[in-house]
C-alpha positions as CSV (number, residue, x, y, z in Angstrom):
1,M,-4.6,-8.4,5.6
2,T,-1.1,-7.6,6.8
3,W,-0.2,-5.1,9.5
4,R,3.1,-3.2,8.9
5,I,5.2,-1.6,11.6
6,F,8.2,0.5,10.6
7,I,10.8,2.9,11.9
8,K,12.0,5.6,9.5
9,H,15.2,7.6,10.2
10,I,16.5,10.5,8.1
11,P,19.9,11.3,9.5
12,F,21.0,13.5,6.5
13,E,19.3,16.8,5.4
14,A,20.9,19.5,3.3
15,E,19.6,22.0,0.7
16,G,16.4,20.2,-0.1
17,W,18.0,16.7,-0.1
18,R,17.3,14.0,2.5
19,A,18.8,10.5,2.9
20,G,18.0,7.8,5.3
21,Y,16.5,4.3,5.9
22,R,13.4,2.5,6.9
23,V,13.2,-0.9,8.6
24,Q,9.7,-2.6,8.5
25,L,8.1,-5.7,9.8
26,N,5.1,-7.1,7.9
27,L,2.9,-9.0,10.5
28,D,0.6,-11.6,9.0
29,T,-2.9,-11.7,10.5
30,G,-3.1,-15.5,10.3
31,K,-6.4,-15.5,8.3
32,E,-6.5,-18.3,5.8
33,G,-5.7,-17.3,2.3
34,I,-4.6,-13.8,3.2
35,G,-0.9,-12.8,3.6
36,Y,2.1,-15.1,3.7
37,G,1.4,-16.9,7.0
38,R,4.6,-15.6,8.6
39,T,6.3,-12.3,9.4
40,T,8.6,-10.8,6.7
41,A,10.9,-7.8,6.9
42,N,11.9,-4.9,4.6
43,V,14.9,-2.6,4.6
44,N,14.6,0.6,2.4
45,L,17.4,3.0,1.6
46,I,15.8,6.4,1.0
47,A,16.8,9.5,-1.1
48,E,14.5,12.5,-1.3
49,K,14.7,15.8,-3.1
50,D,12.3,18.8,-2.8
51,V,11.5,20.5,-6.1
52,G,9.2,23.5,-5.3
53,N,6.1,22.2,-3.5
54,I,6.7,18.6,-4.8
55,T,8.9,15.9,-3.1
56,L,10.6,13.2,-5.2
57,N,11.5,10.1,-3.3
58,L,13.4,7.0,-4.4
59,N,13.7,3.8,-2.2
60,A,16.0,0.9,-2.9
61,V,14.2,-2.0,-1.2
62,Y,15.3,-5.4,0.1
63,I,12.6,-7.8,1.4
64,K,13.7,-10.7,3.6
65,S,11.2,-13.6,3.2
66,S,13.3,-16.7,2.3
67,H,12.2,-18.5,5.4
68,I,8.7,-18.7,3.8
69,E,8.1,-21.7,1.5
70,G,7.4,-20.6,-2.1
71,L,8.8,-17.1,-1.6
72,R,12.3,-15.8,-2.1
73,D,14.0,-12.7,-0.9
74,A,13.3,-9.8,-3.2
75,Y,14.8,-6.5,-4.2
76,G,13.6,-3.5,-6.2
77,V,12.8,0.2,-6.3
78,I,9.9,2.4,-5.2
79,F,9.4,5.9,-6.7
80,H,7.2,8.3,-4.8
81,L,5.9,11.8,-5.9
82,Y,4.0,13.9,-3.4
83,G,3.0,17.4,-2.7
84,K,1.4,19.4,0.1
85,P,-1.4,21.7,-1.2
86,A,-2.5,22.6,2.3
87,K,-0.8,22.4,5.8
88,W,-3.1,19.6,6.8
89,L,-3.1,17.6,3.5
90,T,-0.5,15.7,1.4
91,L,-1.4,14.1,-2.0
92,G,0.8,11.5,-3.6
93,G,1.5,8.5,-5.7
94,E,4.0,5.7,-6.1
95,I,5.1,3.1,-8.5
96,K,6.8,0.0,-7.1
97,Y,8.9,-2.6,-9.0
98,I,10.0,-5.6,-6.9
99,K,11.8,-8.7,-8.3
100,P,12.2,-11.9,-6.3
101,E,15.7,-13.4,-6.4
102,H,16.4,-16.4,-8.6
103,R,13.2,-15.9,-10.6
104,V,13.0,-14.8,-14.2
105,S,9.2,-14.0,-14.1
106,N,6.7,-13.0,-11.4
107,K,7.9,-9.4,-11.1
108,D,5.8,-7.4,-8.7
109,T,4.7,-4.0,-10.1
110,H,2.1,-1.7,-8.5
111,L,0.7,1.8,-8.6
112,L,-0.6,3.5,-5.5
113,V,-2.4,6.9,-5.1
114,G,-3.6,8.4,-1.9
115,F,-3.7,11.2,0.6
116,L,-2.6,11.9,4.1
117,L,-4.4,14.1,6.6
118,H,-2.3,15.8,9.3
119,P,-4.7,16.6,12.2
120,T,-1.8,17.3,14.6
121,K,1.9,17.7,14.3
122,S,2.5,14.1,15.5
123,I,-0.4,12.2,13.9
124,D,-1.0,11.3,10.2
125,L,-4.0,9.4,8.8
126,S,-3.7,8.0,5.3
127,L,-6.0,6.4,2.7
128,G,-5.1,5.1,-0.7
129,V,-6.0,2.9,-3.6
130,H,-3.6,0.2,-4.9
131,K,-3.6,-1.1,-8.5
132,S,-1.6,-4.2,-9.4
133,L,0.1,-4.1,-12.8
134,N,0.8,-7.9,-12.6
135,K,-1.1,-10.6,-14.5
136,H,-1.1,-13.2,-11.7
137,Q,-4.2,-15.0,-10.7
138,E,-3.2,-15.1,-7.0
139,Q,-2.8,-11.3,-6.7
140,P,-5.7,-8.9,-6.5
141,D,-6.1,-6.2,-9.1
142,Y,-7.1,-3.5,-6.6
143,G,-6.7,-2.9,-2.9
144,F,-7.6,-0.2,-0.4
145,L,-5.1,1.0,2.2
146,A,-5.5,2.8,5.4
147,G,-2.8,3.9,7.8
148,F,-2.0,5.7,11.1
149,L,1.3,7.3,11.9
150,Y,2.4,8.6,15.3
151,R,5.7,10.6,15.5
152,F,7.6,10.7,18.8
């Protein structure tokens, strides 16, 4: 289990387009056999476009983890598609492709589907199911995700 803390900032918005960035720390729980054993960091560059009730989102991702034995810094893309069928609900999915630097194989590809509940204007609760598209023994095929977001 890994806790993730991030700050997302969208400084550009015009005619249904948004651009920004997200900086994230991945905090390891320290449990044996779970996580990397150390903190890693992500930087995402974000571009979004609204098309009707659907939002298309593309992230260029860089993950800093070279200080961890056996891992290398990685880069890749994440494509999100989500919509808001009700004021209090968002449904969505993503596909993620991450490639460690200096490595020919061991690409990291995943699917995620889930939903967000918006009980207040400043709070989001999220639940999702993660499916790995990798064929690595060390990576689980499925995972469940839960999240809490507070806007200030």
